[in-house]
N, C-alpha and C positions, 0 to 999 in steps of 0.2 A: 287837150288831145294832141297826139303826135301828127305833124304835118305829113302829107302824102309823099313828099320828097324823102323824108326820113324812113318811111315805110319801104320805099324802093331800095334804099341802102340796106335795110335789114332783111331783105328777101332771102330766099334759099339759094340764090345763084352762087356758084363757087367763086371765092374771092380771087382765085388765080386768073380769071378772065379779065380782071381789072388792071392787070399789069401792063396792058397795051394801051391804056388810056393816055390822052394828052395831059401834060402837066396841070393845066387849068382844071380839067375834069377831075384829076386825082385830088387836087387841092380842095375842090368843092366837096367831093365825097368825104374827104377827111374832116373838113369843117363840120359837115352834118353829123358825122360820128362823134366828134368832140362836143358839139352843141347839145346833142340828144343822147349822150353817153349813158345817162341813167335809165333810158328807155330802150336802148339797143343792147340786147343780152350779150352778143359777141363783140362788143365794141373794142375790148382789149385785143382780141385776136385779129380784128380787122386792122387796127393800128399797128400791131406787131408785124403783120405781113409787110407793110410799107417800111417800118423801121429797120427790118432786116436788110433792105436795100437802100438805106438812108444816104450813104455816100454817093450813090448813083443817081439820086433824084435831083431835080432842079431846085434852085434856092426857094422858089415859091412853095413847092411841096415840102421841103425841109422846114420852112418857117411854120407852115400849117400843121405839120406833124408835131412839132414842138408844142405849139399852142394847144392842139387837140389832146395831146397826151397829158399835159398839165391839167386841162379841164377834166379829163377822165379821172385823174388822180384826186382832184378836189371833190368830185362828185362820188367817186367810189374808191376811197383810199385802200380798203382791204384788197390785197392781191394785186395791186398795181404799182407798188413801191419800186420793184425791180425794173419795170417798164419805164417809169418816169426817170429813174436814175440812169438807165441806159441811154435814153434820148438826150438827157441833160449832158451826159458825158460826151456823146457824139457832137452835140452843138457847141460845147465849150472847149473841148480838148482836140477834136479831130477836124474842125471846120476852119477854113480860111476866110469865110464870109463874116465880116465884122458885124453886120446886122444880126445874123443868126447867133454869133458868139455873145453879143451884148444882151440879146433877149434871153439867152440861156442863163447868163449871169444874173439878170434881174429876177428870173424865176427861181 
């Protein structure tokens, strides 16, 4: 069964209201989306919302976006190739954070 915290993430609330969250809250929500991507129908759209502002996010959120997007790709590869390529490019080519870059290269 899907945990209640994942149900809260997959509710009908507009994702745009989540843009004002603290970085730790964003990272937690992103972790849930990546962890339960196979059960959250709009997981790709939820991650894409944050990937669009990737450069403006904290390193904690960036690392979690990278990990969650790779998890999504591994769980649902059809239709997520461009999304994972986009986040890998952001992590490896556009980031000054060595931890983020290294993790991107490992993936």
